[in-house]
C-alpha positions as a Markdown table, in Angstrom:
| # | Residue | x | y | z |
|---|---|---|---|---|
| 1 | Unk | -0.1 | 0.4 | 0.2 |
| 2 | Unk | 1.5 | 3.5 | -1.0 |
| 3 | Unk | 2.3 | 5.8 | 2.2 |
| 4 | Unk | 3.6 | 9.0 | 2.9 |
| 5 | Unk | 7.3 | 9.8 | 4.3 |
| 6 | Unk | 9.2 | 12.8 | 4.9 |
| 7 | Unk | 12.3 | 10.7 | 3.5 |
| 8 | Unk | 12.6 | 9.4 | 0.0 |
| 9 | Unk | 14.0 | 5.8 | -0.8 |
| 10 | Unk | 17.2 | 5.0 | -1.0 |
| 11 | Unk | 18.7 | 7.0 | 0.7 |
| 12 | Unk | 20.9 | 7.5 | 3.8 |
| 13 | Unk | 17.8 | 7.0 | 5.7 |
| 14 | Unk | 15.8 | 4.3 | 5.4 |
| 15 | Unk | 11.9 | 4.2 | 5.4 |
| 16 | Unk | 10.1 | 1.5 | 7.5 |
| 17 | Unk | 7.1 | 0.6 | 6.9 |
| 18 | Unk | 4.5 | -1.8 | 8.4 |
| 19 | Unk | 5.7 | -4.8 | 10.7 |
| 20 | Unk | 10.0 | -3.3 | 9.9 |
| 21 | Unk | 8.7 | -0.4 | 12.6 |
| 22 | Unk | 8.3 | -2.9 | 15.1 |
| 23 | Unk | 12.4 | -3.8 | 15.5 |
| 24 | Unk | 10.9 | -6.8 | 17.7 |
| 25 | Unk | 9.2 | -8.3 | 15.4 |
| 26 | Unk | 11.2 | -7.5 | 11.9 |
| 27 | Unk | 15.2 | -6.5 | 12.2 |
| 28 | Unk | 16.7 | -4.8 | 9.6 |
| 29 | Unk | 18.7 | -6.4 | 7.2 |
| 30 | Unk | 21.9 | -5.6 | 8.0 |
| 31 | Unk | 25.4 | -6.5 | 9.6 |
| 32 | Unk | 24.7 | -7.8 | 13.3 |
| 33 | Unk | 26.2 | -5.7 | 16.4 |
| 34 | Unk | 25.1 | -2.5 | 15.3 |
| 35 | Unk | 23.3 | 0.7 | 16.3 |
| 36 | Unk | 20.1 | 1.8 | 14.6 |
| 37 | Unk | 18.9 | 5.2 | 15.2 |
| 38 | Unk | 15.0 | 5.9 | 14.9 |
| 39 | Unk | 12.8 | 8.4 | 14.1 |
| 40 | Unk | 9.4 | 8.1 | 14.5 |
| 41 | Unk | 7.1 | 10.8 | 13.7 |
| 42 | Unk | 3.5 | 11.9 | 12.0 |
| 43 | Unk | 3.4 | 13.4 | 8.7 |
| 44 | Unk | 1.0 | 15.9 | 10.1 |
| 45 | Unk | 3.9 | 17.3 | 12.7 |
| 46 | Unk | 4.9 | 20.8 | 11.3 |
| 47 | Unk | 8.1 | 20.3 | 13.9 |
| 48 | Unk | 8.5 | 17.0 | 12.8 |
| 49 | Unk | 9.1 | 19.2 | 8.5 |
| 50 | Unk | 11.4 | 20.9 | 10.0 |
| 51 | Unk | 13.5 | 18.2 | 12.1 |
| 52 | Unk | 13.8 | 16.0 | 8.5 |
| 53 | Unk | 16.3 | 17.5 | 7.2 |
| 54 | Unk | 18.2 | 18.0 | 10.7 |
| 55 | Unk | 17.8 | 14.2 | 10.9 |
| 56 | Unk | 19.3 | 14.1 | 7.3 |
| 57 | Unk | 21.8 | 15.5 | 7.9 |
| 58 | Unk | 21.9 | 13.7 | 11.3 |
| 59 | Unk | 22.4 | 10.5 | 8.9 |
| 60 | Unk | 24.8 | 11.9 | 6.1 |
| 61 | Unk | 27.6 | 11.9 | 9.0 |
| 62 | Unk | 27.5 | 8.3 | 9.8 |
| 63 | Unk | 27.3 | 7.2 | 5.5 |
| 64 | Unk | 29.9 | 4.2 | 5.4 |
| 65 | Unk | 29.2 | 3.3 | 8.8 |
| 66 | Unk | 28.6 | -0.2 | 9.6 |
| 67 | Unk | 27.9 | -0.1 | 13.3 |
| 68 | Unk | 25.1 | 3.0 | 13.5 |
| 69 | Unk | 22.7 | 3.0 | 10.3 |
| 70 | Unk | 19.8 | 6.1 | 10.3 |
| 71 | Unk | 15.7 | 4.6 | 10.0 |
| 72 | Unk | 12.1 | 6.2 | 10.0 |
| 73 | Unk | 9.0 | 5.7 | 10.1 |
| 74 | Unk | 6.3 | 7.2 | 9.8 |
| 75 | Unk | 3.5 | 6.9 | 12.7 |
| 76 | Unk | 0.6 | 8.6 | 10.7 |
| 77 | Unk | 0.0 | 5.8 | 8.7 |
| 78 | Unk | -2.3 | 2.7 | 10.0 |
| 79 | Unk | 0.1 | 0.1 | 8.9 |
| 80 | Unk | 3.3 | 1.2 | 11.2 |
| 81 | Unk | 0.6 | 1.9 | 14.5 |
| 82 | Unk | 1.5 | -1.1 | 16.0 |
| 83 | Unk | 5.3 | -0.7 | 15.9 |
| 84 | Unk | 4.8 | 2.6 | 16.6 |
| 85 | Unk | 2.8 | 1.6 | 20.2 |
| 86 | Unk | 6.1 | -0.7 | 20.9 |
| 87 | Unk | 8.8 | 1.7 | 20.8 |
| 88 | Unk | 5.8 | 3.8 | 23.2 |
| 89 | Unk | 6.1 | 7.1 | 20.6 |
| 90 | Unk | 3.4 | 8.5 | 21.2 |
| 91 | Unk | 4.5 | 12.3 | 21.1 |
| 92 | Unk | 6.5 | 13.2 | 17.9 |
| 93 | Unk | 9.4 | 13.1 | 17.2 |
| 94 | Unk | 10.6 | 10.8 | 19.0 |
| 95 | Unk | 14.3 | 9.1 | 18.4 |
| 96 | Unk | 15.0 | 5.8 | 20.0 |
| 97 | Unk | 18.2 | 3.9 | 19.3 |
| 98 | Unk | 18.4 | -0.1 | 19.5 |
| 99 | Unk | 21.3 | -2.4 | 19.9 |
| 100 | Unk | 21.5 | -5.3 | 17.2 |
| 101 | Unk | 23.6 | -8.0 | 18.9 |
| 102 | Unk | 23.2 | -11.9 | 18.0 |
| 103 | Unk | 19.8 | -11.9 | 16.3 |
| 104 | Unk | 17.6 | -9.9 | 18.9 |
| 105 | Unk | 16.8 | -5.9 | 19.2 |
| 106 | Unk | 17.3 | -4.5 | 22.5 |
| 107 | Unk | 16.1 | -0.8 | 23.6 |
| 108 | Unk | 18.7 | 1.6 | 24.6 |
| 109 | Unk | 17.7 | 4.9 | 25.3 |
| 110 | Unk | 15.4 | 7.9 | 23.8 |
| 111 | Unk | 17.7 | 10.6 | 22.2 |
| 112 | Unk | 16.7 | 14.2 | 23.2 |
| 113 | Unk | 16.2 | 15.6 | 20.0 |
| 114 | Unk | 15.5 | 19.5 | 21.2 |
| 115 | Unk | 17.0 | 21.5 | 23.6 |
| 116 | Unk | 15.3 | 23.1 | 27.4 |
| 117 | Unk | 14.2 | 25.8 | 25.4 |
| 118 | Unk | 12.1 | 22.9 | 23.5 |
| 119 | Unk | 14.1 | 24.1 | 20.0 |
| 120 | Unk | 15.2 | 21.2 | 17.8 |
| 121 | Unk | 19.5 | 20.5 | 18.5 |
| 122 | Unk | 21.5 | 20.4 | 15.7 |
| 123 | Unk | 22.6 | 17.6 | 13.9 |
| 124 | Unk | 25.6 | 18.2 | 14.9 |
| 125 | Unk | 25.0 | 18.3 | 19.1 |
| 126 | Unk | 22.5 | 15.1 | 18.4 |
| 127 | Unk | 25.4 | 13.2 | 17.1 |
| 128 | Unk | 28.1 | 14.6 | 20.4 |
| 129 | Unk | 25.5 | 13.6 | 22.8 |
| 130 | Unk | 25.4 | 10.2 | 21.0 |
| 131 | Unk | 29.2 | 9.8 | 21.4 |
| 132 | Unk | 29.0 | 10.8 | 24.7 |
| 133 | Unk | 27.0 | 7.4 | 25.3 |
| 134 | Unk | 29.3 | 4.7 | 23.2 |
| 135 | Unk | 32.3 | 5.1 | 21.0 |
| 136 | Unk | 30.9 | 3.2 | 18.8 |
| 137 | Unk | 28.7 | 5.8 | 17.5 |
| 138 | Unk | 31.7 | 8.2 | 16.4 |
| 139 | Unk | 29.8 | 9.7 | 13.0 |
| 140 | Unk | 32.2 | 8.8 | 9.6 |
| 141 | Unk | 32.0 | 12.0 | 8.3 |
| 142 | Unk | 32.2 | 14.7 | 11.0 |
| 143 | Unk | 32.9 | 17.3 | 8.4 |
| 144 | Unk | 29.6 | 16.4 | 7.3 |
| 145 | Unk | 27.8 | 18.1 | 10.7 |
| 146 | Unk | 29.4 | 21.5 | 10.3 |
| 147 | Unk | 27.9 | 22.2 | 6.8 |
| 148 | Unk | 24.4 | 22.5 | 8.4 |
| 149 | Unk | 20.8 | 21.6 | 7.8 |
| 150 | Unk | 19.7 | 21.8 | 4.0 |
| 151 | Unk | 16.1 | 23.6 | 4.5 |
| 152 | Unk | 15.7 | 24.3 | 0.8 |
| 153 | Unk | 15.4 | 21.4 | -1.4 |
| 154 | Unk | 12.8 | 20.6 | -2.4 |
| 155 | Unk | 11.0 | 17.7 | -1.6 |
| 156 | Unk | 12.2 | 19.4 | 2.5 |
| 157 | Unk | 10.1 | 22.9 | 2.1 |
| 158 | Unk | 8.0 | 23.3 | 5.3 |
| 159 | Unk | 4.5 | 20.8 | 5.0 |
| 160 | Unk | 6.4 | 18.4 | 2.2 |
| 161 | Unk | 6.5 | 14.5 | 1.9 |
| 162 | Unk | 7.3 | 11.6 | 0.0 |
| 163 | Unk | 5.1 | 9.4 | -1.2 |
| 164 | Unk | 7.0 | 5.9 | -1.2 |
| 165 | Unk | 5.9 | 4.7 | -4.5 |
| 166 | Unk | 5.7 | 8.3 | -6.5 |
| 167 | Unk | 6.9 | 11.7 | -6.8 |
| 168 | Unk | 7.2 | 14.6 | -4.0 |
| 169 | Unk | 3.6 | 15.6 | -3.1 |
| 170 | Unk | 2.6 | 18.4 | -0.4 |
| 171 | Unk | 1.0 | 18.4 | 2.6 |
| 172 | Unk | -1.4 | 21.8 | 3.2 |
| 173 | Unk | -4.0 | 22.9 | 4.2 |
| 174 | Unk | -8.0 | 23.4 | 2.3 |
| 175 | Unk | -7.2 | 26.5 | 0.6 |
| 176 | Unk | -11.5 | 26.8 | -1.3 |
| 177 | Unk | -14.8 | 26.8 | 0.5 |
| 178 | Unk | -15.9 | 23.4 | 1.0 |
| 179 | Unk | -19.8 | 22.4 | 2.0 |
| 180 | Unk | -20.9 | 22.1 | 5.5 |
| 181 | Unk | -21.1 | 18.2 | 4.9 |
| 182 | Unk | -17.8 | 17.9 | 3.4 |
| 183 | Unk | -16.5 | 20.1 | 6.7 |
| 184 | Unk | -18.6 | 18.0 | 9.2 |
| 185 | Unk | -16.5 | 14.9 | 7.3 |
| 186 | Unk | -13.2 | 16.0 | 7.6 |
| 187 | Unk | -14.3 | 17.1 | 12.2 |
| 188 | Unk | -14.8 | 12.9 | 12.1 |
| 189 | Unk | -11.6 | 12.2 | 10.4 |
| 190 | Unk | -10.3 | 14.7 | 12.8 |
| 191 | Unk | -11.8 | 13.2 | 15.6 |
| 192 | Unk | -10.8 | 10.0 | 14.8 |
| 193 | Unk | -7.4 | 10.9 | 13.7 |
| 194 | Unk | -6.8 | 12.8 | 17.8 |
| 195 | Unk | -8.0 | 9.9 | 19.6 |
| 196 | Unk | -5.9 | 7.3 | 17.3 |
| 197 | Unk | -3.0 | 9.2 | 20.2 |
| 198 | Unk | -4.1 | 7.1 | 22.7 |
| 199 | Unk | -1.9 | 5.5 | 24.3 |
| 200 | Unk | -3.0 | 3.2 | 27.5 |
| 201 | Unk | -5.2 | 3.3 | 30.1 |
| 202 | Unk | -4.2 | 6.3 | 32.1 |
| 203 | Unk | -5.4 | 8.1 | 28.9 |
| 204 | Unk | -9.3 | 6.1 | 29.1 |
| 205 | Unk | -11.2 | 9.2 | 30.6 |
| 206 | Unk | -10.0 | 11.6 | 28.9 |
| 207 | Unk | -10.3 | 9.8 | 25.6 |
| 208 | Unk | -14.6 | 9.7 | 27.4 |
| 209 | Unk | -14.6 | 12.9 | 28.1 |
| 210 | Unk | -13.4 | 14.1 | 24.7 |
| 211 | Unk | -16.0 | 11.6 | 22.9 |
| 212 | Unk | -18.5 | 13.1 | 25.2 |
| 213 | Unk | -18.5 | 16.6 | 24.3 |
| 214 | Unk | -18.5 | 16.5 | 20.9 |
| 215 | Unk | -21.4 | 14.0 | 20.4 |
| 216 | Unk | -23.0 | 16.5 | 22.8 |
| 217 | Unk | -22.7 | 19.6 | 20.1 |
| 218 | Unk | -21.3 | 18.6 | 17.3 |
| 219 | Unk | -24.0 | 19.3 | 14.5 |
| 220 | Unk | -24.8 | 16.3 | 13.0 |
| 221 | Unk | -25.0 | 12.4 | 13.3 |
| 222 | Unk | -25.5 | 12.8 | 16.9 |
| 223 | Unk | -26.9 | 9.0 | 17.5 |
| 224 | Unk | -23.4 | 7.7 | 15.9 |
| 225 | Unk | -21.2 | 9.3 | 17.9 |
| 226 | Unk | -23.5 | 8.2 | 21.0 |
| 227 | Unk | -22.6 | 4.9 | 19.8 |
| 228 | Unk | -19.0 | 6.1 | 20.2 |
| 229 | Unk | -19.6 | 6.6 | 23.7 |
| 230 | Unk | -21.1 | 4.5 | 24.6 |
| 231 | Unk | -18.5 | 1.6 | 23.2 |
| 232 | Unk | -15.9 | 3.5 | 24.9 |
| 233 | Unk | -17.8 | 2.9 | 28.3 |
| 234 | Unk | -18.8 | -0.4 | 27.5 |
| 235 | Unk | -15.1 | -1.2 | 27.0 |
| 236 | Unk | -13.7 | -0.1 | 29.5 |
| 237 | Unk | -10.2 | 0.5 | 30.2 |
| 238 | Unk | -8.3 | -0.6 | 27.1 |
| 239 | Unk | -4.9 | -1.0 | 25.3 |
| 240 | Unk | -3.6 | 1.4 | 22.3 |
| 241 | Unk | -4.6 | -1.4 | 19.9 |
| 242 | Unk | -8.1 | -2.2 | 21.1 |
| 243 | Unk | -9.1 | 1.4 | 21.5 |
| 244 | Unk | -8.0 | 2.3 | 17.9 |
| 245 | Unk | -9.9 | -1.3 | 17.4 |
| 246 | Unk | -12.9 | 0.4 | 18.9 |
| 247 | Unk | -12.3 | 3.5 | 16.0 |
| 248 | Unk | -12.1 | 1.4 | 13.2 |
| 249 | Unk | -15.4 | 0.1 | 13.4 |
| 250 | Unk | -16.5 | 3.1 | 14.3 |
| 251 | Unk | -15.7 | 4.4 | 11.2 |
| 252 | Unk | -17.0 | 2.2 | 9.3 |
| 253 | Unk | -20.5 | 2.7 | 9.9 |
| 254 | Unk | -19.5 | 6.0 | 7.4 |
| 255 | Unk | -19.4 | 6.0 | 4.5 |
| 256 | Unk | -17.0 | 8.5 | 3.7 |
| 257 | Unk | -14.1 | 7.4 | 5.5 |
| 258 | Unk | -11.1 | 9.0 | 3.5 |
| 259 | Unk | -10.2 | 13.5 | 3.9 |
| 260 | Unk | -12.6 | 15.6 | 2.2 |
| 261 | Unk | -10.0 | 18.1 | 1.2 |
| 262 | Unk | -7.3 | 18.2 | 3.9 |
| 263 | Unk | -4.1 | 16.7 | 2.9 |
| 264 | Unk | -2.5 | 15.4 | 6.5 |
| 265 | Unk | -4.4 | 15.0 | 10.0 |
| 266 | Unk | -3.2 | 18.1 | 11.8 |
| 267 | Unk | -6.0 | 19.6 | 9.3 |
| 268 | Unk | -8.1 | 17.1 | 10.0 |
| 269 | Unk | -8.2 | 18.1 | 13.6 |
| 270 | Unk | -8.6 | 21.6 | 13.9 |
| 271 | Unk | -11.5 | 21.2 | 11.2 |
| 272 | Unk | -12.7 | 19.6 | 14.4 |
| 273 | Unk | -12.2 | 21.8 | 16.6 |
| 274 | Unk | -13.6 | 24.7 | 14.1 |
| 275 | Unk | -16.4 | 23.1 | 13.7 |
| 276 | Unk | -17.5 | 21.8 | 17.9 |
| 277 | Unk | -16.6 | 25.9 | 18.7 |
| 278 | Unk | -18.5 | 26.8 | 15.5 |
| 279 | Unk | -21.8 | 24.6 | 16.4 |
| 280 | Unk | -21.6 | 26.4 | 20.0 |
| 281 | Unk | -21.2 | 29.4 | 19.4 |
| 282 | Unk | -24.0 | 29.2 | 16.8 |
| 283 | Unk | -26.3 | 27.5 | 19.4 |
| 284 | Unk | -25.9 | 31.0 | 21.3 |
| 285 | Unk | -26.0 | 33.2 | 19.3 |
| 286 | Unk | -29.4 | 32.3 | 17.5 |
| 287 | Unk | -30.6 | 30.6 | 20.8 |
| 288 | Unk | -31.9 | 27.3 | 18.7 |
| 289 | Unk | -30.2 | 24.7 | 20.6 |
| 290 | Unk | -28.9 | 22.1 | 17.6 |
| 291 | Unk | -31.8 | 19.2 | 16.6 |
| 292 | Unk | -29.2 | 16.4 | 17.5 |
| 293 | Unk | -29.6 | 18.0 | 20.7 |
| 294 | Unk | -33.3 | 17.3 | 21.2 |
| 295 | Unk | -32.7 | 14.1 | 20.6 |
| 296 | Unk | -33.7 | 11.4 | 23.0 |
| 297 | Unk | -29.9 | 10.3 | 23.4 |
| 298 | Unk | -28.9 | 13.7 | 24.5 |
| 299 | Unk | -30.2 | 13.1 | 28.0 |
| 300 | Unk | -27.1 | 9.7 | 27.8 |
| 301 | Unk | -24.9 | 12.7 | 27.9 |
| 302 | Unk | -23.1 | 14.9 | 30.8 |
| 303 | Unk | -23.6 | 18.5 | 31.0 |
| 304 | Unk | -27.3 | 20.4 | 31.3 |
| 305 | Unk | -28.3 | 22.2 | 28.6 |
| 306 | Unk | -25.8 | 24.3 | 26.0 |
| 307 | Unk | -22.5 | 23.7 | 26.1 |
| 308 | Unk | -21.0 | 27.1 | 27.6 |
| 309 | Unk | -17.6 | 29.0 | 25.9 |
| 310 | Unk | -15.8 | 28.2 | 29.3 |
| 311 | Unk | -17.0 | 24.3 | 28.7 |
| 312 | Unk | -16.1 | 25.0 | 24.9 |
| 313 | Unk | -12.4 | 25.9 | 25.6 |
| 314 | Unk | -11.8 | 24.2 | 28.2 |
| 315 | Unk | -13.1 | 21.1 | 25.9 |
| 316 | Unk | -10.2 | 22.1 | 22.8 |
| 317 | Unk | -7.3 | 22.0 | 25.9 |
| 318 | Unk | -8.4 | 18.5 | 27.2 |
| 319 | Unk | -7.7 | 17.7 | 23.5 |
| 320 | Unk | -4.6 | 19.2 | 22.9 |
| 321 | Unk | -3.0 | 18.1 | 26.4 |
| 322 | Unk | -3.5 | 14.8 | 25.8 |
| 323 | Unk | -3.6 | 13.7 | 22.7 |
| 324 | Unk | -2.2 | 15.9 | 20.6 |
| 325 | Unk | 1.4 | 14.0 | 18.8 |
| 326 | Unk | 3.1 | 16.9 | 18.3 |
| 327 | Unk | 4.8 | 17.8 | 20.9 |
| 328 | Unk | 6.7 | 20.9 | 20.2 |
| 329 | Unk | 2.7 | 22.1 | 18.8 |
| 330 | Unk | 1.2 | 21.2 | 22.1 |
| 331 | Unk | 3.5 | 23.0 | 24.2 |
| 332 | Unk | 3.3 | 26.0 | 22.1 |
| 333 | Unk | -0.1 | 25.8 | 22.1 |
| 334 | Unk | -0.1 | 24.8 | 25.9 |
| 335 | Unk | 1.4 | 28.1 | 26.7 |
| 336 | Unk | -0.6 | 30.3 | 24.6 |
| 337 | Unk | -3.9 | 29.2 | 26.3 |
| 338 | Unk | -2.5 | 29.7 | 29.7 |
| 339 | Unk | -1.3 | 32.7 | 28.9 |
| 340 | Unk | -4.3 | 34.6 | 27.5 |
| 341 | Unk | -3.0 | 35.1 | 24.5 |
| 342 | Unk | -4.9 | 36.4 | 21.6 |
| 343 | Unk | -7.5 | 37.6 | 23.8 |
| 344 | Unk | -8.5 | 34.6 | 24.8 |
| 345 | Unk | -9.6 | 35.3 | 28.1 |
| 346 | Unk | -11.8 | 38.8 | 27.1 |
| 347 | Unk | -14.1 | 36.0 | 25.6 |
| 348 | Unk | -14.6 | 35.2 | 29.5 |
| 349 | Unk | -15.7 | 38.6 | 30.3 |
| 350 | Unk | -18.6 | 39.9 | 28.1 |
| 351 | Unk | -21.0 | 39.3 | 30.0 |
| 352 | Unk | -23.5 | 37.0 | 28.2 |
| 353 | Unk | -23.0 | 33.7 | 27.0 |
| 354 | Unk | -24.4 | 34.8 | 23.8 |
| 355 | Unk | -22.0 | 37.9 | 24.1 |
| 356 | Unk | -19.1 | 35.0 | 25.1 |
| 357 | Unk | -19.9 | 33.3 | 21.6 |
| 358 | Unk | -19.8 | 36.2 | 19.2 |
């Protein structure tokens, strides 16, 4: 099956797909007694787009090495998720190292890819960190590290990806207006993408909160969203594969199961936030509850009356805090949210819910 990758084939970063992302199942074809540095990422993560040229430069410093190899796995691809789960790669990018010896792979450690300020480290600094761990991680071409990463190549412009079996193709955001039904379908895909970052039972309550709020305010298909909530409640605490299996069964209830106009999952997630916030604002400004909120199934959801601006803001923060897989994006968003940036807190100073919605 076709997949997207931030790295082209047949270059210094080996592209891993499907079971090859899971080193406990499929070992790479390489010399025994070697170390593999793997970048687990999401093709919808802007910080991964930025970090890819740095990782590519790092890989070139090890060209010709018989003991150190670099590879990458796109965790946004469904076929790769099992391997990402095994690597505990639930925020992106994650750099993991494995020692291959006597036909077995041993997880060594996660490599820090960012400094204390949250900014990505240079390839040179990452190499220095690796050397501090083991002398066998010395680059074969240290001169490459002095050149700086190449951010100008067309296939690595921000937001670009490379189809594994085709020419480069840009990711990005919609530029045209689309009908509400298209946006609702895209928002549903965004909910699935968001909750697919579920990493274990410790996130169960957060997943139930997110699904419940969306079911409460979504402008369409109320009964279908109610089924998702009830499915999560009935299943109880779940492993990541079991949770994603539940999401897959729910996804198959709909005829439109592929992105409509978004070209990456980040776009779909923000479509979800747009639809949810616009729905709450529309009810508050018009004074008329959504048809779905008047349905019999609405009594199954917590919260009385129409959702408020405060509840909606709390929902967005909760969703980002628990399920946005781009770690730098999450950190930046939460800092801006908690600092009341972009006049967020001024909304709550309005005298009425209608004014706050406006």
